[in-house]
Each structure stands twice: as C-alpha cells, then as structure tokens.
C-alpha positions as CSV (number, residue, x, y, z in Angstrom):
1,X,-12.6,9.8,-24.9
2,X,-10.5,11.2,-22.1
3,X,-8.1,9.1,-19.9
4,X,-9.1,9.8,-16.3
5,X,-7.6,8.6,-13.0
6,X,-10.1,8.5,-10.2
7,X,-8.7,8.2,-6.7
8,X,-11.1,7.6,-3.8
9,X,-14.1,5.2,-4.5
10,X,-16.3,5.6,-1.5
11,X,-20.0,6.3,-1.3
12,X,-19.6,9.4,-3.5
13,X,-16.4,8.6,-5.6
14,X,-17.6,5.2,-6.7
15,X,-20.8,6.3,-8.5
16,X,-19.0,9.4,-9.9
17,X,-16.3,7.2,-11.5
18,X,-19.0,4.9,-12.8
19,X,-20.8,7.9,-14.5
20,X,-17.5,8.9,-16.2
21,X,-17.4,5.4,-17.7
22,X,-21.0,5.8,-18.9
23,X,-19.9,9.0,-20.6
24,X,-17.4,6.9,-22.5
25,X,-14.3,8.0,-20.7
26,X,-11.4,5.6,-19.9
27,X,-11.2,5.5,-16.1
28,X,-8.3,4.1,-14.1
29,X,-9.5,3.8,-10.5
30,X,-7.7,3.4,-7.2
31,X,-8.8,3.0,-3.6
32,X,-7.3,1.3,-0.6
33,X,-10.5,-0.8,-0.2
34,X,-10.5,-4.0,-2.3
35,X,-14.3,-4.0,-2.2
36,X,-14.5,-0.5,-3.6
37,X,-12.0,-1.4,-6.3
38,X,-14.1,-4.5,-7.2
39,X,-17.2,-2.4,-7.5
40,X,-15.4,0.1,-9.8
41,X,-14.2,-2.8,-11.9
42,X,-17.8,-4.0,-12.2
43,X,-18.8,-0.5,-13.3
44,X,-16.2,-0.6,-16.2
45,X,-13.2,1.1,-14.6
46,X,-9.7,-0.3,-14.9
47,X,-8.6,-1.1,-11.3
48,X,-5.1,0.3,-10.6
49,X,-2.9,-1.1,-7.9
50,X,-1.6,2.4,-6.8
51,X,-1.9,6.1,-7.3
52,X,1.3,5.9,-9.5
53,X,-0.3,3.3,-11.8
54,X,-3.6,5.2,-11.9
55,X,-2.2,8.6,-12.9
56,X,0.7,7.6,-15.2
57,X,-1.3,7.9,-18.5
58,X,-4.2,10.1,-17.3
59,X,-5.2,13.4,-19.0
60,X,-7.3,14.2,-15.9
61,X,-6.8,13.2,-12.3
62,X,-9.8,13.3,-9.9
63,X,-9.8,12.8,-6.2
64,X,-12.6,12.2,-3.7
65,X,-11.1,11.7,-0.3
66,X,-12.2,12.0,3.4
67,X,-10.1,14.9,4.7
68,X,-7.4,17.4,4.0
69,X,-4.6,15.1,5.3
70,X,-5.6,12.5,2.8
71,X,-5.6,15.0,0.0
72,X,-2.2,16.3,0.9
73,X,-0.8,12.7,1.1
74,X,-2.4,11.7,-2.2
75,X,-1.0,14.7,-4.1
76,X,2.3,15.6,-2.4
77,X,3.6,12.2,-1.2
78,X,6.6,10.5,-2.9
79,X,4.1,8.1,-4.5
80,X,1.6,10.9,-5.1
81,X,0.0,12.7,-8.0
82,X,2.4,15.6,-8.3
83,X,5.4,13.3,-8.6
84,X,3.9,10.9,-11.1
85,X,1.1,12.5,-13.1
86,X,1.9,13.2,-16.8
87,X,2.9,16.7,-17.8
88,X,-0.1,18.9,-18.5
89,X,-2.6,16.7,-16.7
90,X,-5.6,18.6,-15.2
91,X,-6.0,17.9,-11.4
92,X,-9.5,18.1,-9.8
93,X,-10.1,17.5,-6.1
94,X,-13.7,17.0,-5.2
95,X,-13.1,16.2,-1.6
96,X,-14.7,18.5,1.1
97,X,-11.7,19.9,3.0
98,X,-10.5,23.0,4.7
99,X,-10.0,26.1,2.5
100,X,-6.3,26.5,3.4
101,X,-5.4,22.9,2.4
102,X,-7.2,23.4,-1.0
103,X,-5.3,26.7,-1.6
104,X,-1.9,25.3,-0.6
105,X,-2.4,22.2,-2.8
106,X,-3.4,24.3,-5.8
107,X,-0.4,26.7,-5.2
108,X,1.9,23.7,-5.2
109,X,0.3,22.2,-8.3
110,X,0.9,25.5,-10.1
111,X,4.6,25.5,-9.1
112,X,4.9,22.0,-10.6
113,X,3.2,23.1,-13.8
114,X,-0.3,21.6,-13.3
115,X,-3.7,23.2,-13.6
116,X,-5.7,22.3,-10.4
117,X,-9.2,22.9,-9.2
118,X,-11.0,22.4,-5.9
119,X,-14.4,21.1,-6.9
120,X,-16.5,19.9,-3.9
121,X,-20.0,18.7,-4.6
122,X,-23.5,18.8,-3.2
123,X,-26.3,16.3,-3.9
124,X,-25.4,13.4,-1.7
125,X,-25.1,9.7,-2.7
126,X,-28.3,9.9,-4.7
127,X,-27.0,12.7,-6.8
128,X,-23.7,10.9,-7.3
129,X,-25.5,7.9,-8.6
130,X,-27.9,9.8,-10.8
131,X,-25.2,12.1,-12.2
132,X,-27.0,15.2,-10.9
133,X,-24.5,16.7,-8.5
134,X,-23.8,20.4,-8.1
135,X,-20.1,21.2,-8.4
136,X,-18.7,24.3,-6.7
137,X,-15.4,25.0,-8.4
138,X,-12.4,27.1,-7.4
139,X,-9.4,27.9,-9.6
140,X,-8.5,29.6,-12.8
141,X,-11.0,30.3,-15.6
142,X,-8.8,28.3,-18.0
143,X,-8.7,25.2,-15.8
144,X,-12.5,25.5,-15.2
145,X,-13.1,25.5,-18.9
146,X,-11.0,22.4,-19.3
147,X,-12.8,20.7,-16.5
148,X,-16.4,21.5,-17.3
149,X,-17.0,18.8,-19.9
150,X,-15.7,16.2,-17.5
151,X,-17.8,17.5,-14.6
152,X,-20.9,17.5,-16.7
153,X,-20.7,13.8,-16.9
154,X,-21.3,13.7,-13.1
155,X,-23.3,16.8,-12.4
156,X,-26.2,18.9,-13.5
157,X,-25.1,22.2,-12.1
158,X,-21.5,23.4,-12.5
159,X,-20.5,26.7,-10.9
160,X,-17.2,28.6,-11.1
161,X,-17.0,30.1,-7.6
162,X,-13.8,32.1,-8.2
163,X,-10.2,31.6,-7.4
164,X,-8.4,28.7,-5.6
165,X,-10.3,27.5,-2.5
166,X,-13.5,29.3,-3.4
167,X,-15.2,26.0,-4.2
168,X,-14.5,24.8,-0.6
169,X,-15.7,28.2,0.7
170,X,-19.0,27.8,-1.1
171,X,-19.4,24.2,0.0
172,X,-18.7,25.0,3.6
173,X,-21.0,28.0,3.8
174,X,-23.8,26.1,2.0
175,X,-23.6,23.1,4.3
176,X,-23.4,25.3,7.4
177,X,-26.7,26.9,6.2
178,X,-28.2,23.5,5.6
179,X,-27.2,22.2,9.0
180,X,-28.8,25.3,10.6
181,X,-32.0,25.2,8.6
182,X,-32.5,21.5,9.3
183,X,-32.3,22.1,13.1
184,X,-34.8,25.0,12.8
185,X,-37.1,22.8,10.7
186,X,-36.9,20.1,13.4
187,X,-37.7,22.6,16.1
188,X,-40.7,23.9,14.2
189,X,-42.2,20.5,13.6
190,X,-41.6,19.5,17.2
191,X,-43.3,22.7,18.5
192,X,-46.2,22.2,16.1
193,X,-46.7,18.7,17.4
194,X,-46.5,19.7,21.0
195,X,-49.2,22.4,20.3
196,X,-51.5,19.8,18.7
197,X,-50.7,20.0,15.0
198,X,-49.9,16.8,13.2
199,X,-46.9,16.8,10.9
200,X,-48.9,16.6,7.6
201,X,-51.1,19.6,8.6
202,X,-48.1,21.7,9.6
203,X,-46.3,20.7,6.4
204,X,-49.3,21.6,4.2
205,X,-49.3,25.1,5.8
206,X,-45.6,25.9,6.3
207,X,-44.5,24.5,2.9
208,X,-46.5,27.2,1.2
209,X,-45.8,30.0,3.8
210,X,-42.7,32.0,4.7
211,X,-41.1,29.2,6.7
212,X,-40.6,27.0,3.6
213,X,-37.1,25.6,3.0
214,X,-35.4,22.7,1.2
215,X,-35.0,21.0,4.6
216,X,-38.8,21.0,4.8
217,X,-40.1,20.4,1.3
218,X,-37.4,18.0,0.0
219,X,-36.0,16.4,3.1
220,X,-38.6,16.8,5.8
221,X,-37.2,15.5,9.2
222,X,-40.7,14.6,10.5
223,X,-41.9,11.2,9.3
224,X,-44.8,11.3,6.9
225,X,-45.0,14.4,4.6
226,X,-42.1,13.6,2.2
227,X,-42.2,9.9,1.4
228,X,-38.6,9.8,0.0
229,X,-37.1,11.5,3.0
230,X,-34.8,9.5,5.4
231,X,-37.3,10.2,8.2
232,X,-39.5,7.6,6.6
233,X,-36.7,5.0,6.6
234,X,-35.7,5.2,10.3
235,X,-33.3,8.0,9.3
236,X,-31.1,5.7,7.2
237,X,-28.5,8.2,5.9
238,X,-28.3,9.8,2.6
239,X,-25.9,12.2,4.3
240,X,-24.9,11.2,7.8
241,X,-24.8,13.3,10.9
242,X,-21.1,12.4,11.1
243,X,-20.5,14.0,7.7
244,X,-22.6,17.0,8.6
245,X,-20.6,17.5,11.8
246,X,-17.4,17.3,9.8
247,X,-18.6,20.1,7.6
248,X,-19.9,22.2,10.5
249,X,-16.4,21.9,12.1
250,X,-14.8,23.0,8.8
251,X,-17.2,26.0,8.8
252,X,-16.2,27.0,12.3
253,X,-12.5,26.7,11.5
254,X,-13.0,28.8,8.5
255,X,-15.1,31.3,10.4
256,X,-12.4,31.7,13.1
257,X,-9.7,32.2,10.5
258,X,-11.8,34.8,8.7
259,X,-13.0,36.4,11.9
260,X,-16.6,35.9,10.7
261,X,-19.4,35.8,13.3
262,X,-21.4,32.5,13.0
263,X,-23.2,32.0,16.3
264,X,-25.9,29.8,14.8
265,X,-23.3,27.8,13.0
266,X,-21.5,27.2,16.4
267,X,-24.8,26.1,18.0
268,X,-25.6,23.8,15.2
269,X,-22.1,22.2,15.4
270,X,-22.7,21.6,19.1
271,X,-26.0,19.8,18.5
272,X,-24.5,17.5,15.9
273,X,-21.7,16.9,18.3
274,X,-24.3,15.7,20.8
275,X,-25.4,13.1,18.2
276,X,-21.8,12.0,17.9
277,X,-21.4,11.8,21.7
278,X,-24.6,9.7,21.8
279,X,-23.3,7.3,19.2
280,X,-26.0,8.2,16.8
281,X,-24.0,10.0,14.2
282,X,-24.5,7.2,11.7
283,X,-28.1,8.4,11.3
284,X,-28.9,10.8,8.6
285,X,-28.3,14.4,9.6
286,X,-32.1,15.0,9.6
287,X,-32.0,12.5,12.5
288,X,-31.2,15.5,14.7
289,X,-35.0,15.5,14.9
290,X,-34.6,12.6,17.4
291,X,-32.3,14.8,19.5
292,X,-34.8,17.7,19.4
293,X,-37.6,15.4,20.5
294,X,-35.6,13.9,23.3
295,X,-35.5,10.4,21.7
296,X,-31.7,9.9,21.7
C-alpha cells in the first residue's frame, strides 16, 4: 500500500482517485469543492482540509488541475507541494497544461530534491471511471519506473514520451489531431447527407474505406451509426467543446513557440471558438457537427 495525496477531484481526478483506492492505496484527497471532497470520501479517500494536510505523509503526490496557473500555485505556493511534501516523495502532474509550465515545474522540483513527472491523460471521463486511461509521461526514466505501478491502477496504456514536458507535448499534438479529424468527419457526413446518402450508409462504406478514423468509428458525430456516441445523447459531453478549445489553444501556443506550421490546427481552433462564442461550448466536442450543419 502506497500513501498517495491526490489534489484536484473534478470530472477526471475524482474517478482517478477512486481507482487508486480500489487498488488498495491509501489516498488523502483535496479539492476546493466540498461536493468533490464528499464524493471522494464516499469512494474511500481520506478528505484533507488543505494541500499541506494532504501531502504531509504522502509517498506520491498527484495533481489533476484545470490550467498551468493552478499547477504553479499548487506546487510553488507557500502552502504548496514543494514546501510541504515529505523528502523523496514522487510528484506526478496529470493536468493538461502548457509545455513551458510543465518543464519549469519539473526543473524547480529537481532543485528541491523531488522526482517529478508530467503525465497528462487521454480517455475522457469514461476512461477515468473505468481505469482505462492512456498516460503520456514526461520526465526521467527513474521517475517513470517509480510511477508506473501507480499509473497502472488508473490506466491501461502507460507511455514514456521522453524528457520533462514531453508528456504535455504528446497530449497537445494528439488532441490537435483529434480536433482536426473530428471536424473533417463532420464535414464528410454533412456532405454525404446533402448528396443524398444517409448517415448509416455512409458510415458502413467509409468506416471500411480509406477515410476511416477513430472520430468516425468510435465517436461518430452523426446521430445513428455509433449508439454509444454523444451524438445520440443530444451531444451531452464526454469531452466538452470548451475542453477541446483549451487544448487547441495550447497547441497553437506551442506551435508558435516552436515555429511549427499548423494551419489546420489554427482553423480547427477557430471553429471551436465559434462554438464558444455561440454559448454552445458545453456540448461535446463532436457537437461541432451542429456548427457544420448550420444548426447553432
């Protein structure tokens, strides 16, 4: 049994902490939300009143927070992880944030004598609940080896992406690709419909042809062909358009910094920004189908 502090118990962090408990780890959980803390307590976590209380006896500290500024505050603040975690604790940040923040936090952790990893995830809320997430991990090989048994309690695929920040790089590039392919899939289904093909017929053909993609076969944005897809639940989110827009913006920031050409990424960001402007970014990101169809 490992003593783990888990900070950030939202839609992803809450189920992840619960899976650590199921794997027989002792989890001290903290979140600013009383409701989130109550759910964590019901799942078997010990509810901490602060970051300081959560991390004081932890062998491993995990964070799942909304943005880079929250990660910096949680780790580097006077009441943060760096100041109060026990000597030798392993630090794992699973937030999706900008690469520079990830690298600067890991560099500061190293100065203070901690091993730290950036370990963002893919798989959505369903994967968090089922314990089938994919972890993309940046940091030293030694820290990765320490972390792997912990991550395996929450995920099915654990990849070492390379040095500090490379987990974020992999996540940002992957989600940019997902955002682009989802828009392309929406355009294809819309065109097929306008040309007289129903969604099921087009799906039957394209899903076995060269246009096949995960966005089509697992998460089809057209209602009908994939019963489990959000398109069949009024686009109730598994992964919201707001979250996709956040990741598309991170990708564009990284692309500008790296001087990498991403014209399709820029266009995809603009389309998800239109969903935000229309007040529809609480829909699933596949709800961009409504924008393509002119239904927003």
